[in-house]
ModelCIF file with pLDDT and N, C-alpha, C, O atoms, coordinates in Angstrom:
data_MODEL
#
_entry.id   MODEL 
#
_entity.id                         1 
_entity.type                       polymer 
_entity.pdbx_number_of_molecules   1 
#
_entity_poly.entity_id                      1 
_entity_poly.type                           'polypeptide(L)' 
_entity_poly.nstd_linkage                   no 
_entity_poly.nstd_monomer                   no 
_entity_poly.pdbx_seq_one_letter_code       MSRMYKKVKDYYDRGLWTADMVRNAVIKSWITEEEFQIITKREE 
_entity_poly.pdbx_seq_one_letter_code_can   MSRMYKKVKDYYDRGLWTADMVRNAVIKSWITEEEFQIITKREE 
_entity_poly.pdbx_strand_id                 A 
#
loop_
_entity_poly_seq.entity_id 
_entity_poly_seq.num 
_entity_poly_seq.mon_id 
_entity_poly_seq.hetero 
1 1  MET n 
1 2  SER n 
1 3  ARG n 
1 4  MET n 
1 5  TYR n 
1 6  LYS n 
1 7  LYS n 
1 8  VAL n 
1 9  LYS n 
1 10 ASP n 
1 11 TYR n 
1 12 TYR n 
1 13 ASP n 
1 14 ARG n 
1 15 GLY n 
1 16 LEU n 
1 17 TRP n 
1 18 THR n 
1 19 ALA n 
1 20 ASP n 
1 21 MET n 
1 22 VAL n 
1 23 ARG n 
1 24 ASN n 
1 25 ALA n 
1 26 VAL n 
1 27 ILE n 
1 28 LYS n 
1 29 SER n 
1 30 TRP n 
1 31 ILE n 
1 32 THR n 
1 33 GLU n 
1 34 GLU n 
1 35 GLU n 
1 36 PHE n 
1 37 GLN n 
1 38 ILE n 
1 39 ILE n 
1 40 THR n 
1 41 LYS n 
1 42 ARG n 
1 43 GLU n 
1 44 GLU n 
#
_struct_asym.id          A 
_struct_asym.entity_id   1 
#
loop_
_ma_qa_metric.id 
_ma_qa_metric.mode 
_ma_qa_metric.name 
_ma_qa_metric.software_group_id 
_ma_qa_metric.type 
1 global pLDDT . pLDDT 
2 local  pLDDT . pLDDT 
#
_ma_qa_metric_global.metric_id      1 
_ma_qa_metric_global.metric_value   95.18 
_ma_qa_metric_global.model_id       1 
_ma_qa_metric_global.ordinal_id     1 
#
loop_
_ma_qa_metric_local.label_asym_id 
_ma_qa_metric_local.label_comp_id 
_ma_qa_metric_local.label_seq_id 
_ma_qa_metric_local.metric_id 
_ma_qa_metric_local.metric_value 
_ma_qa_metric_local.model_id 
_ma_qa_metric_local.ordinal_id 
A MET 1  2 92.00 1 1  
A SER 2  2 95.00 1 2  
A ARG 3  2 96.00 1 3  
A MET 4  2 98.00 1 4  
A TYR 5  2 98.00 1 5  
A LYS 6  2 98.00 1 6  
A LYS 7  2 98.00 1 7  
A VAL 8  2 98.00 1 8  
A LYS 9  2 98.00 1 9  
A ASP 10 2 98.00 1 10 
A TYR 11 2 98.00 1 11 
A TYR 12 2 98.00 1 12 
A ASP 13 2 98.00 1 13 
A ARG 14 2 98.00 1 14 
A GLY 15 2 98.00 1 15 
A LEU 16 2 98.00 1 16 
A TRP 17 2 98.00 1 17 
A THR 18 2 98.00 1 18 
A ALA 19 2 97.00 1 19 
A ASP 20 2 97.00 1 20 
A MET 21 2 98.00 1 21 
A VAL 22 2 98.00 1 22 
A ARG 23 2 98.00 1 23 
A ASN 24 2 98.00 1 24 
A ALA 25 2 98.00 1 25 
A VAL 26 2 98.00 1 26 
A ILE 27 2 98.00 1 27 
A LYS 28 2 98.00 1 28 
A SER 29 2 98.00 1 29 
A TRP 30 2 98.00 1 30 
A ILE 31 2 98.00 1 31 
A THR 32 2 98.00 1 32 
A GLU 33 2 97.00 1 33 
A GLU 34 2 96.00 1 34 
A GLU 35 2 98.00 1 35 
A PHE 36 2 97.00 1 36 
A GLN 37 2 97.00 1 37 
A ILE 38 2 97.00 1 38 
A ILE 39 2 98.00 1 39 
A THR 40 2 97.00 1 40 
A LYS 41 2 94.00 1 41 
A ARG 42 2 74.00 1 42 
A GLU 43 2 61.00 1 43 
A GLU 44 2 59.00 1 44 
#
loop_
_atom_site.group_PDB 
_atom_site.id 
_atom_site.type_symbol 
_atom_site.label_atom_id 
_atom_site.label_alt_id 
_atom_site.label_comp_id 
_atom_site.label_asym_id 
_atom_site.label_entity_id 
_atom_site.label_seq_id 
_atom_site.pdbx_PDB_ins_code 
_atom_site.Cartn_x 
_atom_site.Cartn_y 
_atom_site.Cartn_z 
_atom_site.occupancy 
_atom_site.B_iso_or_equiv 
_atom_site.pdbx_formal_charge 
_atom_site.auth_seq_id 
_atom_site.auth_comp_id 
_atom_site.auth_asym_id 
_atom_site.auth_atom_id 
_atom_site.pdbx_PDB_model_num 
ATOM 1   N N  . MET A 1 1  ? 0.847   -1.195 0.018   1.00 92.00 ? 1  MET A N  1 
ATOM 2   C CA . MET A 1 1  ? -0.003  -0.012 -0.040  1.00 92.00 ? 1  MET A CA 1 
ATOM 3   C C  . MET A 1 1  ? 0.885   1.257  0.008   1.00 92.00 ? 1  MET A C  1 
ATOM 4   O O  . MET A 1 1  ? 1.815   1.372  0.807   1.00 92.00 ? 1  MET A O  1 
ATOM 5   N N  . SER A 1 2  ? 0.555   2.158  -0.859  1.00 95.00 ? 2  SER A N  1 
ATOM 6   C CA . SER A 1 2  ? 1.310   3.392  -0.947  1.00 95.00 ? 2  SER A CA 1 
ATOM 7   C C  . SER A 1 2  ? 1.145   4.277  0.317   1.00 95.00 ? 2  SER A C  1 
ATOM 8   O O  . SER A 1 2  ? 0.149   4.213  1.038   1.00 95.00 ? 2  SER A O  1 
ATOM 9   N N  . ARG A 1 3  ? 2.149   5.071  0.523   1.00 96.00 ? 3  ARG A N  1 
ATOM 10  C CA . ARG A 1 3  ? 2.194   5.922  1.768   1.00 96.00 ? 3  ARG A CA 1 
ATOM 11  C C  . ARG A 1 3  ? 0.942   6.822  1.812   1.00 96.00 ? 3  ARG A C  1 
ATOM 12  O O  . ARG A 1 3  ? 0.421   7.060  2.901   1.00 96.00 ? 3  ARG A O  1 
ATOM 13  N N  . MET A 1 4  ? 0.472   7.297  0.743   1.00 98.00 ? 4  MET A N  1 
ATOM 14  C CA . MET A 1 4  ? -0.641  8.301  0.728   1.00 98.00 ? 4  MET A CA 1 
ATOM 15  C C  . MET A 1 4  ? -2.008  7.635  0.468   1.00 98.00 ? 4  MET A C  1 
ATOM 16  O O  . MET A 1 4  ? -3.023  8.328  0.403   1.00 98.00 ? 4  MET A O  1 
ATOM 17  N N  . TYR A 1 5  ? -2.042  6.315  0.322   1.00 98.00 ? 5  TYR A N  1 
ATOM 18  C CA . TYR A 1 5  ? -3.288  5.640  0.003   1.00 98.00 ? 5  TYR A CA 1 
ATOM 19  C C  . TYR A 1 5  ? -4.415  5.974  0.935   1.00 98.00 ? 5  TYR A C  1 
ATOM 20  O O  . TYR A 1 5  ? -5.483  6.397  0.491   1.00 98.00 ? 5  TYR A O  1 
ATOM 21  N N  . LYS A 1 6  ? -4.205  5.796  2.212   1.00 98.00 ? 6  LYS A N  1 
ATOM 22  C CA . LYS A 1 6  ? -5.273  6.042  3.218   1.00 98.00 ? 6  LYS A CA 1 
ATOM 23  C C  . LYS A 1 6  ? -5.829  7.493  3.194   1.00 98.00 ? 6  LYS A C  1 
ATOM 24  O O  . LYS A 1 6  ? -7.029  7.717  3.353   1.00 98.00 ? 6  LYS A O  1 
ATOM 25  N N  . LYS A 1 7  ? -4.933  8.441  2.996   1.00 98.00 ? 7  LYS A N  1 
ATOM 26  C CA . LYS A 1 7  ? -5.323  9.789  2.956   1.00 98.00 ? 7  LYS A CA 1 
ATOM 27  C C  . LYS A 1 7  ? -6.177  10.112 1.684   1.00 98.00 ? 7  LYS A C  1 
ATOM 28  O O  . LYS A 1 7  ? -7.235  10.736 1.759   1.00 98.00 ? 7  LYS A O  1 
ATOM 29  N N  . VAL A 1 8  ? -5.656  9.653  0.526   1.00 98.00 ? 8  VAL A N  1 
ATOM 30  C CA . VAL A 1 8  ? -6.378  9.831  -0.707  1.00 98.00 ? 8  VAL A CA 1 
ATOM 31  C C  . VAL A 1 8  ? -7.784  9.114  -0.617  1.00 98.00 ? 8  VAL A C  1 
ATOM 32  O O  . VAL A 1 8  ? -8.794  9.702  -1.005  1.00 98.00 ? 8  VAL A O  1 
ATOM 33  N N  . LYS A 1 9  ? -7.827  7.944  -0.144  1.00 98.00 ? 9  LYS A N  1 
ATOM 34  C CA . LYS A 1 9  ? -9.110  7.196  -0.075  1.00 98.00 ? 9  LYS A CA 1 
ATOM 35  C C  . LYS A 1 9  ? -10.092 7.947  0.894   1.00 98.00 ? 9  LYS A C  1 
ATOM 36  O O  . LYS A 1 9  ? -11.289 8.067  0.632   1.00 98.00 ? 9  LYS A O  1 
ATOM 37  N N  . ASP A 1 10 ? -9.535  8.420  1.978   1.00 98.00 ? 10 ASP A N  1 
ATOM 38  C CA . ASP A 1 10 ? -10.443 9.178  2.935   1.00 98.00 ? 10 ASP A CA 1 
ATOM 39  C C  . ASP A 1 10 ? -11.013 10.396 2.227   1.00 98.00 ? 10 ASP A C  1 
ATOM 40  O O  . ASP A 1 10 ? -12.221 10.627 2.288   1.00 98.00 ? 10 ASP A O  1 
ATOM 41  N N  . TYR A 1 11 ? -10.192 11.165 1.570   1.00 98.00 ? 11 TYR A N  1 
ATOM 42  C CA . TYR A 1 11 ? -10.694 12.414 0.859   1.00 98.00 ? 11 TYR A CA 1 
ATOM 43  C C  . TYR A 1 11 ? -11.747 12.004 -0.157  1.00 98.00 ? 11 TYR A C  1 
ATOM 44  O O  . TYR A 1 11 ? -12.792 12.651 -0.228  1.00 98.00 ? 11 TYR A O  1 
ATOM 45  N N  . TYR A 1 12 ? -11.527 10.983 -0.928  1.00 98.00 ? 12 TYR A N  1 
ATOM 46  C CA . TYR A 1 12 ? -12.448 10.579 -1.909  1.00 98.00 ? 12 TYR A CA 1 
ATOM 47  C C  . TYR A 1 12 ? -13.760 10.087 -1.301  1.00 98.00 ? 12 TYR A C  1 
ATOM 48  O O  . TYR A 1 12 ? -14.853 10.456 -1.729  1.00 98.00 ? 12 TYR A O  1 
ATOM 49  N N  . ASP A 1 13 ? -13.603 9.236  -0.281  1.00 98.00 ? 13 ASP A N  1 
ATOM 50  C CA . ASP A 1 13 ? -14.847 8.670  0.355   1.00 98.00 ? 13 ASP A CA 1 
ATOM 51  C C  . ASP A 1 13 ? -15.682 9.757  1.040   1.00 98.00 ? 13 ASP A C  1 
ATOM 52  O O  . ASP A 1 13 ? -16.905 9.646  1.114   1.00 98.00 ? 13 ASP A O  1 
ATOM 53  N N  . ARG A 1 14 ? -15.016 10.817 1.543   1.00 98.00 ? 14 ARG A N  1 
ATOM 54  C CA . ARG A 1 14 ? -15.756 11.930 2.198   1.00 98.00 ? 14 ARG A CA 1 
ATOM 55  C C  . ARG A 1 14 ? -16.282 12.893 1.191   1.00 98.00 ? 14 ARG A C  1 
ATOM 56  O O  . ARG A 1 14 ? -16.953 13.850 1.576   1.00 98.00 ? 14 ARG A O  1 
ATOM 57  N N  . GLY A 1 15 ? -16.026 12.709 -0.063  1.00 98.00 ? 15 GLY A N  1 
ATOM 58  C CA . GLY A 1 15 ? -16.506 13.567 -1.134  1.00 98.00 ? 15 GLY A CA 1 
ATOM 59  C C  . GLY A 1 15 ? -15.686 14.865 -1.318  1.00 98.00 ? 15 GLY A C  1 
ATOM 60  O O  . GLY A 1 15 ? -16.119 15.782 -2.016  1.00 98.00 ? 15 GLY A O  1 
ATOM 61  N N  . LEU A 1 16 ? -14.517 14.926 -0.693  1.00 98.00 ? 16 LEU A N  1 
ATOM 62  C CA . LEU A 1 16 ? -13.677 16.077 -0.823  1.00 98.00 ? 16 LEU A CA 1 
ATOM 63  C C  . LEU A 1 16 ? -12.887 16.104 -2.089  1.00 98.00 ? 16 LEU A C  1 
ATOM 64  O O  . LEU A 1 16 ? -12.509 17.171 -2.573  1.00 98.00 ? 16 LEU A O  1 
ATOM 65  N N  . TRP A 1 17 ? -12.627 14.915 -2.645  1.00 98.00 ? 17 TRP A N  1 
ATOM 66  C CA . TRP A 1 17 ? -11.883 14.713 -3.914  1.00 98.00 ? 17 TRP A CA 1 
ATOM 67  C C  . TRP A 1 17 ? -12.759 14.039 -4.955  1.00 98.00 ? 17 TRP A C  1 
ATOM 68  O O  . TRP A 1 17 ? -13.551 13.153 -4.635  1.00 98.00 ? 17 TRP A O  1 
ATOM 69  N N  . THR A 1 18 ? -12.611 14.465 -6.200  1.00 98.00 ? 18 THR A N  1 
ATOM 70  C CA . THR A 1 18 ? -13.253 13.794 -7.344  1.00 98.00 ? 18 THR A CA 1 
ATOM 71  C C  . THR A 1 18 ? -12.333 12.681 -7.812  1.00 98.00 ? 18 THR A C  1 
ATOM 72  O O  . THR A 1 18 ? -11.202 12.549 -7.343  1.00 98.00 ? 18 THR A O  1 
ATOM 73  N N  . ALA A 1 19 ? -12.853 11.855 -8.776  1.00 97.00 ? 19 ALA A N  1 
ATOM 74  C CA . ALA A 1 19 ? -12.033 10.821 -9.395  1.00 97.00 ? 19 ALA A CA 1 
ATOM 75  C C  . ALA A 1 19 ? -10.871 11.455 -10.106 1.00 97.00 ? 19 ALA A C  1 
ATOM 76  O O  . ALA A 1 19 ? -9.765  10.915 -10.088 1.00 97.00 ? 19 ALA A O  1 
ATOM 77  N N  . ASP A 1 20 ? -11.092 12.570 -10.721 1.00 97.00 ? 20 ASP A N  1 
ATOM 78  C CA . ASP A 1 20 ? -10.018 13.273 -11.420 1.00 97.00 ? 20 ASP A CA 1 
ATOM 79  C C  . ASP A 1 20 ? -8.905  13.671 -10.494 1.00 97.00 ? 20 ASP A C  1 
ATOM 80  O O  . ASP A 1 20 ? -7.734  13.620 -10.872 1.00 97.00 ? 20 ASP A O  1 
ATOM 81  N N  . MET A 1 21 ? -9.246  14.068 -9.280  1.00 98.00 ? 21 MET A N  1 
ATOM 82  C CA . MET A 1 21 ? -8.207  14.442 -8.299  1.00 98.00 ? 21 MET A CA 1 
ATOM 83  C C  . MET A 1 21 ? -7.474  13.210 -7.861  1.00 98.00 ? 21 MET A C  1 
ATOM 84  O O  . MET A 1 21 ? -6.268  13.278 -7.623  1.00 98.00 ? 21 MET A O  1 
ATOM 85  N N  . VAL A 1 22 ? -8.143  12.082 -7.742  1.00 98.00 ? 22 VAL A N  1 
ATOM 86  C CA . VAL A 1 22 ? -7.499  10.795 -7.370  1.00 98.00 ? 22 VAL A CA 1 
ATOM 87  C C  . VAL A 1 22 ? -6.566  10.398 -8.519  1.00 98.00 ? 22 VAL A C  1 
ATOM 88  O O  . VAL A 1 22 ? -5.469  9.896  -8.274  1.00 98.00 ? 22 VAL A O  1 
ATOM 89  N N  . ARG A 1 23 ? -6.987  10.616 -9.768  1.00 98.00 ? 23 ARG A N  1 
ATOM 90  C CA . ARG A 1 23 ? -6.156  10.312 -10.948 1.00 98.00 ? 23 ARG A CA 1 
ATOM 91  C C  . ARG A 1 23 ? -4.888  11.159 -10.864 1.00 98.00 ? 23 ARG A C  1 
ATOM 92  O O  . ARG A 1 23 ? -3.809  10.678 -11.210 1.00 98.00 ? 23 ARG A O  1 
ATOM 93  N N  . ASN A 1 24 ? -4.993  12.396 -10.417 1.00 98.00 ? 24 ASN A N  1 
ATOM 94  C CA . ASN A 1 24 ? -3.795  13.212 -10.344 1.00 98.00 ? 24 ASN A CA 1 
ATOM 95  C C  . ASN A 1 24 ? -2.782  12.674 -9.220  1.00 98.00 ? 24 ASN A C  1 
ATOM 96  O O  . ASN A 1 24 ? -1.570  12.866 -9.312  1.00 98.00 ? 24 ASN A O  1 
ATOM 97  N N  . ALA A 1 25 ? -3.317  12.050 -8.255  1.00 98.00 ? 25 ALA A N  1 
ATOM 98  C CA . ALA A 1 25 ? -2.501  11.399 -7.229  1.00 98.00 ? 25 ALA A CA 1 
ATOM 99  C C  . ALA A 1 25 ? -1.703  10.208 -7.890  1.00 98.00 ? 25 ALA A C  1 
ATOM 100 O O  . ALA A 1 25 ? -0.592  9.920  -7.445  1.00 98.00 ? 25 ALA A O  1 
ATOM 101 N N  . VAL A 1 26 ? -2.213  9.565  -8.865  1.00 98.00 ? 26 VAL A N  1 
ATOM 102 C CA . VAL A 1 26 ? -1.518  8.540  -9.562  1.00 98.00 ? 26 VAL A CA 1 
ATOM 103 C C  . VAL A 1 26 ? -0.401  9.196  -10.386 1.00 98.00 ? 26 VAL A C  1 
ATOM 104 O O  . VAL A 1 26 ? 0.731   8.714  -10.370 1.00 98.00 ? 26 VAL A O  1 
ATOM 105 N N  . ILE A 1 27 ? -0.693  10.257 -11.086 1.00 98.00 ? 27 ILE A N  1 
ATOM 106 C CA . ILE A 1 27 ? 0.269   10.980 -11.863 1.00 98.00 ? 27 ILE A CA 1 
ATOM 107 C C  . ILE A 1 27 ? 1.447   11.461 -11.037 1.00 98.00 ? 27 ILE A C  1 
ATOM 108 O O  . ILE A 1 27 ? 2.598   11.444 -11.473 1.00 98.00 ? 27 ILE A O  1 
ATOM 109 N N  . LYS A 1 28 ? 1.122   11.884 -9.849  1.00 98.00 ? 28 LYS A N  1 
ATOM 110 C CA . LYS A 1 28 ? 2.167   12.412 -8.924  1.00 98.00 ? 28 LYS A CA 1 
ATOM 111 C C  . LYS A 1 28 ? 2.898   11.263 -8.173  1.00 98.00 ? 28 LYS A C  1 
ATOM 112 O O  . LYS A 1 28 ? 3.782   11.512 -7.354  1.00 98.00 ? 28 LYS A O  1 
ATOM 113 N N  . SER A 1 29 ? 2.510   10.017 -8.470  1.00 98.00 ? 29 SER A N  1 
ATOM 114 C CA . SER A 1 29 ? 3.080   8.831  -7.836  1.00 98.00 ? 29 SER A CA 1 
ATOM 115 C C  . SER A 1 29 ? 2.745   8.726  -6.381  1.00 98.00 ? 29 SER A C  1 
ATOM 116 O O  . SER A 1 29 ? 3.484   8.085  -5.633  1.00 98.00 ? 29 SER A O  1 
ATOM 117 N N  . TRP A 1 30 ? 1.644   9.336  -5.934  1.00 98.00 ? 30 TRP A N  1 
ATOM 118 C CA . TRP A 1 30 ? 1.265   9.184  -4.512  1.00 98.00 ? 30 TRP A CA 1 
ATOM 119 C C  . TRP A 1 30 ? 0.607   7.819  -4.283  1.00 98.00 ? 30 TRP A C  1 
ATOM 120 O O  . TRP A 1 30 ? 0.767   7.190  -3.237  1.00 98.00 ? 30 TRP A O  1 
ATOM 121 N N  . ILE A 1 31 ? -0.107  7.408  -5.262  1.00 98.00 ? 31 ILE A N  1 
ATOM 122 C CA . ILE A 1 31 ? -0.774  6.039  -5.239  1.00 98.00 ? 31 ILE A CA 1 
ATOM 123 C C  . ILE A 1 31 ? -0.533  5.349  -6.586  1.00 98.00 ? 31 ILE A C  1 
ATOM 124 O O  . ILE A 1 31 ? -0.140  5.977  -7.570  1.00 98.00 ? 31 ILE A O  1 
ATOM 125 N N  . THR A 1 32 ? -0.785  4.027  -6.594  1.00 98.00 ? 32 THR A N  1 
ATOM 126 C CA . THR A 1 32 ? -0.592  3.258  -7.817  1.00 98.00 ? 32 THR A CA 1 
ATOM 127 C C  . THR A 1 32 ? -1.928  3.255  -8.607  1.00 98.00 ? 32 THR A C  1 
ATOM 128 O O  . THR A 1 32 ? -2.996  3.591  -8.095  1.00 98.00 ? 32 THR A O  1 
ATOM 129 N N  . GLU A 1 33 ? -1.788  2.847  -9.902  1.00 97.00 ? 33 GLU A N  1 
ATOM 130 C CA . GLU A 1 33 ? -2.996  2.666  -10.739 1.00 97.00 ? 33 GLU A CA 1 
ATOM 131 C C  . GLU A 1 33 ? -3.955  1.671  -10.174 1.00 97.00 ? 33 GLU A C  1 
ATOM 132 O O  . GLU A 1 33 ? -5.162  1.901  -10.234 1.00 97.00 ? 33 GLU A O  1 
ATOM 133 N N  . GLU A 1 34 ? -3.472  0.528  -9.604  1.00 96.00 ? 34 GLU A N  1 
ATOM 134 C CA . GLU A 1 34 ? -4.297  -0.402 -8.917  1.00 96.00 ? 34 GLU A CA 1 
ATOM 135 C C  . GLU A 1 34 ? -5.054  0.225  -7.708  1.00 96.00 ? 34 GLU A C  1 
ATOM 136 O O  . GLU A 1 34 ? -6.240  -0.037 -7.505  1.00 96.00 ? 34 GLU A O  1 
ATOM 137 N N  . GLU A 1 35 ? -4.370  1.018  -6.953  1.00 98.00 ? 35 GLU A N  1 
ATOM 138 C CA . GLU A 1 35 ? -5.033  1.671  -5.829  1.00 98.00 ? 35 GLU A CA 1 
ATOM 139 C C  . GLU A 1 35 ? -6.137  2.673  -6.322  1.00 98.00 ? 35 GLU A C  1 
ATOM 140 O O  . GLU A 1 35 ? -7.202  2.792  -5.715  1.00 98.00 ? 35 GLU A O  1 
ATOM 141 N N  . PHE A 1 36 ? -5.841  3.365  -7.415  1.00 97.00 ? 36 PHE A N  1 
ATOM 142 C CA . PHE A 1 36 ? -6.856  4.214  -8.006  1.00 97.00 ? 36 PHE A CA 1 
ATOM 143 C C  . PHE A 1 36 ? -8.128  3.430  -8.288  1.00 97.00 ? 36 PHE A C  1 
ATOM 144 O O  . PHE A 1 36 ? -9.218  3.877  -7.928  1.00 97.00 ? 36 PHE A O  1 
ATOM 145 N N  . GLN A 1 37 ? -8.010  2.255  -8.933  1.00 97.00 ? 37 GLN A N  1 
ATOM 146 C CA . GLN A 1 37 ? -9.167  1.425  -9.237  1.00 97.00 ? 37 GLN A CA 1 
ATOM 147 C C  . GLN A 1 37 ? -9.851  0.960  -7.995  1.00 97.00 ? 37 GLN A C  1 
ATOM 148 O O  . GLN A 1 37 ? -11.081 0.903  -7.988  1.00 97.00 ? 37 GLN A O  1 
ATOM 149 N N  . ILE A 1 38 ? -9.163  0.628  -6.953  1.00 97.00 ? 38 ILE A N  1 
ATOM 150 C CA . ILE A 1 38 ? -9.707  0.156  -5.689  1.00 97.00 ? 38 ILE A CA 1 
ATOM 151 C C  . ILE A 1 38 ? -10.532 1.366  -5.074  1.00 97.00 ? 38 ILE A C  1 
ATOM 152 O O  . ILE A 1 38 ? -11.692 1.193  -4.698  1.00 97.00 ? 38 ILE A O  1 
ATOM 153 N N  . ILE A 1 39 ? -9.936  2.519  -4.990  1.00 98.00 ? 39 ILE A N  1 
ATOM 154 C CA . ILE A 1 39 ? -10.585 3.704  -4.410  1.00 98.00 ? 39 ILE A CA 1 
ATOM 155 C C  . ILE A 1 39 ? -11.847 4.136  -5.140  1.00 98.00 ? 39 ILE A C  1 
ATOM 156 O O  . ILE A 1 39 ? -12.892 4.371  -4.533  1.00 98.00 ? 39 ILE A O  1 
ATOM 157 N N  . THR A 1 40 ? -11.723 4.236  -6.463  1.00 97.00 ? 40 THR A N  1 
ATOM 158 C CA . THR A 1 40 ? -12.871 4.783  -7.252  1.00 97.00 ? 40 THR A CA 1 
ATOM 159 C C  . THR A 1 40 ? -13.764 3.665  -7.721  1.00 97.00 ? 40 THR A C  1 
ATOM 160 O O  . THR A 1 40 ? -14.838 3.939  -8.256  1.00 97.00 ? 40 THR A O  1 
ATOM 161 N N  . LYS A 1 41 ? -13.379 2.426  -7.551  1.00 94.00 ? 41 LYS A N  1 
ATOM 162 C CA . LYS A 1 41 ? -14.195 1.210  -7.986  1.00 94.00 ? 41 LYS A CA 1 
ATOM 163 C C  . LYS A 1 41 ? -14.522 1.317  -9.459  1.00 94.00 ? 41 LYS A C  1 
ATOM 164 O O  . LYS A 1 41 ? -15.639 1.020  -9.882  1.00 94.00 ? 41 LYS A O  1 
ATOM 165 N N  . ARG A 1 42 ? -13.527 1.751  -10.252 1.00 74.00 ? 42 ARG A N  1 
ATOM 166 C CA . ARG A 1 42 ? -13.658 1.719  -11.692 1.00 74.00 ? 42 ARG A CA 1 
ATOM 167 C C  . ARG A 1 42 ? -12.309 1.687  -12.429 1.00 74.00 ? 42 ARG A C  1 
ATOM 168 O O  . ARG A 1 42 ? -11.247 1.889  -11.840 1.00 74.00 ? 42 ARG A O  1 
ATOM 169 N N  . GLU A 1 43 ? -12.391 1.440  -13.664 1.00 61.00 ? 43 GLU A N  1 
ATOM 170 C CA . GLU A 1 43 ? -11.133 1.332  -14.441 1.00 61.00 ? 43 GLU A CA 1 
ATOM 171 C C  . GLU A 1 43 ? -11.152 2.472  -15.488 1.00 61.00 ? 43 GLU A C  1 
ATOM 172 O O  . GLU A 1 43 ? -12.202 2.827  -16.024 1.00 61.00 ? 43 GLU A O  1 
ATOM 173 N N  . GLU A 1 44 ? -10.031 2.993  -15.740 1.00 59.00 ? 44 GLU A N  1 
ATOM 174 C CA . GLU A 1 44 ? -9.891  4.042  -16.769 1.00 59.00 ? 44 GLU A CA 1 
ATOM 175 C C  . GLU A 1 44 ? -8.689  3.786  -17.637 1.00 59.00 ? 44 GLU A C  1 
ATOM 176 O O  . GLU A 1 44 ? -8.413  4.560  -18.553 1.00 59.00 ? 44 GLU A O  1 
#
C-alpha cells in the first residue's frame, strides 16, 4: 500500500476529492493505478 493511499481514499470517500483528483495522485506517484481502481471502484 502506498504511503498516501489512506489519505487519498479518505478524501475521496468523504466527497472532498473527485475521481479526477484521485487520478492526479496517480500521476504524482502518490498512489498506484491499482489503488486508483480500488478507491474509485472503476477502471480508466
